[in-house]
TORKEBA-493202 format. One record per atom (N, C-alpha, C, O): x, y, z; residue in one letter. Coordinates in steps of 0.001 Angstrom, whole numbers, plus 500000, padded with zeros to 6 digits. Layout:
<segus>
XYZA;...
</segus>
This chain:
<segus>
500844498822500000X;500000500000500000X;500889501242500000X;501842501338500774X;500569502174499136X;501348503396499008X;500431504583499275X;499599504926498435X;500581505216500448X;499695506296500847X;499714507479499881X;498823508326499933X;500690507550499021X;500769508638498043X;499700508499496962X;499307509492496350X;499224507274496721X;498348507014495580X;496864507017495888X;496056507024494959X;496470507012497160X;495057506999497508X;494867507683498856X;495835507956499565X;493591507960499209X;493279508693500433X;492506507809501401X;491551507139501008X;492916507806502667X;492194507129503737X;491967508144504852X;492927508690505396X;490713508400505193X;490414509320506290X;490977508766507589X;491053507550507767X;491367509646508491X;492030509222509732X;491154508350510624X;491674507633511478X;489827508396510443X;488942507550511257X;488669506192510623X;488049505333511251X;489117505988509407X;488898504704508720X;489945503694509171X;491035504059509611X;489592502412509053X;490501501319509397X;490740500492508139X;489796500032507497X;492015500308507794X;492383499467506649X;493262498343507178X;494369498588507659X;492771497109507089X;493526495953507567X;494699495658506634X;494778496190505527X;495603494806507100X;496740494372506273X;496270493519505102X;495167492971505107X;497133493424504106X;496931492542502948X;495724492928502092X;495051492057501541X;495452494216501980X;494454494736501042X;495190495261499815X;496322495733499913X;494553495176498688X;495102495784497474X;494244497010497176X;493059496896496865X;494863498178497277X;494145499431497045X;494869500179495924X;496034500554496057X;494158500385494828X;494760501009493651X;494690502534493735X;494009503093494595X;495398503183492838X;495522504643492877X;494171505331492698X;493273504835492018X;494070506476493328X;492882507308493208X;491728506920494114X;490697507592494102X;491864505861494899X;490795505426495796X;490637506443496924X;491621507004497407X;489381506677497341X;489081507524498497X;488240506720499473X;487193506180499114X;488714506645500722X;488029505908501780X;487701506916502876X;488600507490503490X;486398507131503122X;485978508205504002X;485696507735505425X;485982506589505774X;485134508619506244X;484979508487507693X;484408507137508134X;483449506631507550X;485017506570509170X;484504505419509914X;484306504160509063X;483530503282509437X;484990504065507940X;484888502868507103X;485909501832507545X;486920502165508164X;485634500565507220X;486533499463507574X;486761498605506343X;485827498027505787X;488017498532505925X;488425497740504767X;489163496526505324X;490219496658505942X;488591495336505098X;489105494131505738X;490106493396504845X;490147493600503632X;490894492554505462X;492004491880504807X;491573491099503557X;490498490500503521X;492429491122502548X;492218490311501351X;491318490920500306X;491093490300499267X;490786492124500540X;489922492722499526X;490753493530498529X;491912493861498779X;490127493836497398X;490800494637496374X;489873495755495921X;488722495516495558X;490395496981495948X;489650498157495513X;490304498703494255X;491470499097494284X;489569498732493154X;490108499192491880X;490336500691491845X;489901501418492738X;491017501145490814X;491345502565490659X;490107503444490780X;489036503127490261X;490289504562491483X;489283505625491586X;487973505219492247X;486950505869492028X;487982504156493052X;486790503849493847X;486612504929494903X;487584505508495387X;485354505192495254X;485044506171496289X;484106505522497291X;482969505187496957X;484584505341498533X;483813504695499583X;483376505751500582X;484213506402501208X;482076505923500734X;481530506933501622X;481721506599503087X;482501505714503442X;481003507315503930X;481105507160505378X;480472505842505826X;479441505427505297X;481110505183506817X;480559503983507446X;480359502845506454X;479321502184506479X;481325502609505588X;481300501511504619X;482167500383505159X;483253500626505685X;481688499149505029X;482469497973505403X;482690497131504159X;481744496764503462X;483960496828503892X;484318495924502799X;484889494666503458X;485950494715504080X;484189493548503320X;484573492308503992X;485719491601503269X;486048491953502136X;486332490599503923X;487464489897503312X;487135489333501930X;486046488812501690X;488109489453501035X;488077488866499694X;487075489504498730X;486870488979497635X;486449490616499106X;485568491342498187X;486433492027497135X;487520492519497437X;485941492052495901X;486652492729494828X;485748493803494226X;484607493540493846X;486292495027494151X;485612496128493482X;486435496520492266X;487654496666492359X;485770496694491119X;486459497131489908X;486807498607489986X;486790499207491061X;487121499179488841X;487482500595488769X;486240501467488899X;485156501103488443X;486422502638489536X;485405503684489567X;484091503236490208X;483024503694489799X;484149502357491196X;482950501952491922X;482648503016492969X;483531503421493724X;481396503467493010X;480956504467493978X;480093503771495011X;479036503226494693X;480565503794496279X;479836503172497383X;479401504295498313X;480238504958498926X;478101504506498417X;477577505587499244X;477572505185500721X;477924504055501060X;477178506102501590X;477234505893503035X;476437504673503497X;475405504324502925X;476953504035504556X;476253502970505275X;476013501715504441X;474950501102504540X;476984501329503625X;476875500110502823X;477917499112503307X;479081499458503507X;477477497856503493X;478395496757503811X;478429495814502617X;477389495353502146X;479634495534502135X;479800494611501010X;480453493360501565X;481625493375501940X;479685492266501615X;480107491058502300X;480862490107501388X;480736490156500165X;481655489235502014X;482393488201501288X;481430487456500368X;480340487060500782X;481847487270499111X;481009486635498105X;480509487616497065X;480006487206496019X;480643488928497340X;480180489957496401X;481354490460495568X;482437490729496087X;481113490579494269X;482074491170493340X;481344492273492587X;480265492044492040X;481920493456492556X;481372494565491771X;482353494887490651X;483524495169490905X;481879494845489427X;482721495176488285X;482866496698488166X;482382497434489025X;483529497168487108X;483795498593486907X;482508499420486862X;481468498954486397X;482604500654487355X;481568501678487207X;480236501341487892X;479192501843487475X;480255500516488918X;479044500193489672X;478752501319490655X;479671501907491226X;477467501617490852X;477018502596491839X;476162501887492879X;475165501249492541X;476557502000494155X;475812501404495267X;475251502534496113X;476008503250496768X;473936502704496108X;473280503815496778X;473319503717498292X;473627502660498844X;473004504829498971X;473083504884500429X;472250503789501101X;471087503574500760X;472866503112502053X;472206502119502905X;471629500928502149X;470775500220502683X;472083500689500900X;471634499461500227X;472293498275500937X;473292498439501637X;471720497073500749X;472138495904501512X;472412494720500598X;471619494401499712X;473560494071500831X;473829492752500254X;473662491712501351X;473927491996502519X;473227490510500987X;473309489378501911X;474301488392501317X;474641488489500138X;474772487436502127X;475662486419501548X;475358485004502038X;476061484064501670X;474332484840502855X;473878483518503285X;472366483484503114X;471676484417503525X;471840482413502508X;470408482355502237X;469579481971503462X;468396482304503534X;470178481286504410X;469428480830505583X;470214481068506878X;470559480109507569X;470500482330507214X;471336482608508382X;470653482268509700X;469450482468509872X;471454481749510624X;471030481524512003X;472192481913512895X;473339481578512599X;471917482601513960X;472966483037514870X;473747481861515443X;474964481947515603X;473063480771515753X;473699479626516417X;474335478637515444X;474928477647515872X;474216478895514125X;474764477975513125X;475828478706512321X;475552479733511701X;477060478165512332X;478163478775511587X;478079478348510127X;478207477165509813X;477863479313509236X;477775479017507804X;478919479659507018X;478805479887505814X;480030479950507721X;481216480442507011X;481628479391505991X;481579478190506260X;482029479856504831X;482396478926503767X;481206478524502916X;481371477826501915X;480010478951503296X;478812478668502501X;478252479940501876X;477077480007501512X;479120480953501757X;478660482229501213X;478282482088499742X;479032481524498945X;477120482605499401X;476678482604498003X;477331483780497274X;477529484846497856X;477661483579496006X;478287484634495208X;477217485525494577X;476167485055494139X;477515486809494544X;476698487781493837X;477642488652493027X;478587489228493564X;477377488743491725X;478194489595490855X;477338490755490368X;476263490560489801X;477835491963490599X;477190493167490081X;478018493588488872X;479174493993489003X;477412493488487699X;478141493695486447X;478375495174486147X;477775496058486758X;479252495409485203X;479710496738484813X;478552497721484641X;477558497429483976X;478711498894485259X;477795500004485039X;476459499923485751X;475635500825485598X;476210498863486534X;474917498718487203X;474770499742488330X;475757500175488925X;473526500118488609X;473174501012489706X;472227500289490644X;471257499670490206X;472511500369491935X;471601499841492954X;471203501010493840X;472051501635494477X;469913501302493877X;469412502489494553X;469436502394496070X;469663501328496644X;469197503535496703X;469199503652498160X;468231502659498792X;467110502475498318X;468685502021499873X;467872501097500668X;467403499857499926X;466541499140500435X;467935499576498743X;467605498325498056X;468286497166498781X;469299497353499456X;467719495967498635X;468290494755499211X;468523493749498089X;467629493474497289X;469736493205498041X;470071492194497048X;470245490866497787X;471226490673498505X;469288489953497605X;469397488638498221X;470489487872497478X;470522487865496248X;471375487233498222X;472592486641497652X;472302485565496602X;471253484920496597X;473285485410495718X;473206484402494672X;472502484867493417X;472283484072492503X;472142486147493353X;471432486684492194X;472271487789491577X;472484488834492192X;472749487556490358X;473613488519489690X;472800489680489116X;471632489535488753X;473460490831489049X;472856492050488505X;473551492334487175X;474767492521487142X;472787492369486073X;473349492514484739X;473952493876484468X;473717494835485203X;474744493948483389X;475386495190482982X;474355496305482835X;473307496121482216X;474664497445483405X;473875498673483289X;472431498518483792X;471582499358483493X;472152497464484545X;470831497341485169X;470650498481486164X;471621499064486646X;469398498785486461X;469068499879487369X;468060499356488386X;466910499072488050X;468512499233489640X;467667498733490715X;467130499948491474X;467907500700492064X;465826500143491465X;465223501314492091X;465387501325493601X;465618500285494218X;465266502504494190X;465388502672495635X;464381501778496351X;463207501729495985X;464850501077497368X;463988500241498188X;463604498901497596X;462893498134498245X;464048498592496390X;463700497312495759X;464322496149496530X;465382496291497139X;463651495003496495X;464178493780497088X;464364492770495957X;463394492240495416X;465629492515495611X;465954491666494471X;466064490223494932X;466904489890495768X;465200489360494377X;465159487946494753X;465447487022493578X;465273485808493685X;465886487587492458X;466277486780491294X;467284487580490479X;467416488788490673X;467989486923489576X;468983487607488753X;468300488629487844X;467155488447487429X;469026489705487545X;468485490835486791X;469201490944485443X;470427490866485371X;468420491123484386X;468966491215483031X;469771492498482831X;469540493491483521X;470722492477481882X;471403493714481513X;470399494781481066X;469429494474480372X;470633496014481460X;469835497190481107X;468429497203481725X;467664498132481466X;468072496206482529X;466725496136483105X;466532497213484173X;467462497558484902X;465312497735484251X;464876498640485310X;463924497855486192X;462874497404485734X;464294497687487479X;463453496924488390X;463138497751489631X;463966498534490097X;461917497564490164X;461467498277491357X;460605497339492191X;460155496300491707X;460377497715493448X;459382497052494271X;459906495920495134X;461089495579495106X;458975495340495914X;459259494240496833X;458179493179496701X;457037493421497092X;458513491988496153X;459786491675495503X;459912492469494205X;458915492888493617X;461156492665493770X;461369493518492600X;460761492890491348X;460727491671491182X;460289493768490484X;459814493315489169X;460319494291488125X;460486495481488396X;460557493783486949X;461056494633485875X;459913495442485290X;458852494910484964X;460159496772485162X;459132497651484592X;459612498364483330X;458872499154482743X;460858498086482908X;461367498744481709X;462844498476481521X;463408497522482056X;463455499368480728X;464864499245480361X;465531500601480511X;464883501638480373X;466829500590480795X;467587501828481000X;468791501895480066X;469370500872479703X;469153503112479685X;470356503319478872X;471593503314479769X;471478503333480995X;472757503289479162X;474011503338479913X;474175504670480637X;474953504757481587X;473459505710480211X;473507507016480856X;472421507168481920X;472292508234482523X;471634506103482156X;470640506129483217X;469317506755482850X;468655507334483711X;468909506658481592X;467608507159481152X;466723505987480737X;467192505015480146X;465441506098481054X;464498505054480663X;464364505042479147X;464222506088478514X;464410503852478579X;464345503699477130X;462912503439476686X;462204502625477277X;462498504138475642X;461179503947475044X;461391503382473643X;461887504081472760X;461022502139473440X;461278501455472173X;460129501678471193X;458957501640471569X;460491501913469918X;459478502068468880X;459019500691468397X;459448499669468932X;458163500664467402X;457607499396466916X;458668498489466291X;458449497287466142X;459806499056465928X;460909498257465382X;461871497782466479X;462879497135466193X;461547498109467734X;462406497690468839X;463653498545468997X;464661498080469529X;463595499800468536X;464742500709468619X;464413501840469596X;463304502376469585X;465387502197470442X;465232503321471372X;466469504190471309X;467564503723470994X;466276505468471614X;467361506444471609X;467515507008473017X;466540507455473620X;468743506985473541X;469001507628474829X;468956509135474614X;469665509648473748X;468132509865475388X;468017511310475161X;469284512100475485X;469454513213474988X;470168511552476301X;471379512280476672X;472553511946475755X;473204512843475219X;472821510650475575X;474010510250474805X;473734510143473315X;474658510142472502X;472444510053472957X;471994509836471563X;472384508445471044X;472287508186469845X;472822507550471936X;473123506179471519X;471814505428471316X;470810505694471976X;471855504480470380X;470668503687470054X;470776502301470682X;471863501749470853X;469592501757471023X;469485500438471631X;468451499626470872X;467502500168470306X;468656498316470872X;467740497390470194X;467183496420471224X;467936495846472010X;465869496236471222X;465190495260472062X;464718494120471181X;463932494315470254X;465209492922471486X;464847491751470702X;464885490536471606X;465879490294472289X;463791489763471610X;463701488539472429X;463998488830473905X;464739488088474550X;463423489901474429X;463592490311475827X;465056490537476214X;465455490303477354X;465843490997475243X;467251491326475470X;467528492676474844X;467125492941473711X;468226493537475592X;468590494851475068X;470085494869474790X;470887494373475581X;470444495453473648X;471859495642473297X;472030497024472703X;471159497515471986X;473159497648473004X;473476498947472396X;473871498701470949X;474606497761470648X;473380499552470054X;473738499459468634X;475039500227468424X;475119501422468710X;476041499539467928X;477338500173467645X;477333500569466177X;477218499724465289X;477461501872465938X;477427502345464539X;478780502813464090X;478936503243462947X;
</segus>
């Protein structure tokens, strides 16, 4: 670890044997546990816990009061909203030790998980998916899907810039901000590369 390349607030705790890449910012009262890896330019808000062996890609934004438990992997450009929750055991009991039985959850590139959402373990979140605030995710989420509610249900599709996509009769949508085009076919969305 090279303190010249990243910032750790004086109230944060960083355990030994962490890999922290340049440009990372770790703010007040956070705890980074042994064996985790934080990619370049990650920003961890106040009161964030990163458990052992968690991997965060580049430019992951973790807002206040988020715990990322062993078994979770976040790819590049993921946004984790304030107080959202991951689980890592499907049937926890205080009196039963289930270490080593952690379910894996992968949050794919560019996905957003809104404030106070809950991700039940073992369900992957697709690229650029958008999980609305307070949603409870109990199944895997498709790339570009917009999901809300408890239990969460898909209500639409989102662009890579975070705008709801409105598809025409040919299955084509235009992001109003980036002007990129998307194609919807067989319940799958893909960006059109021109």
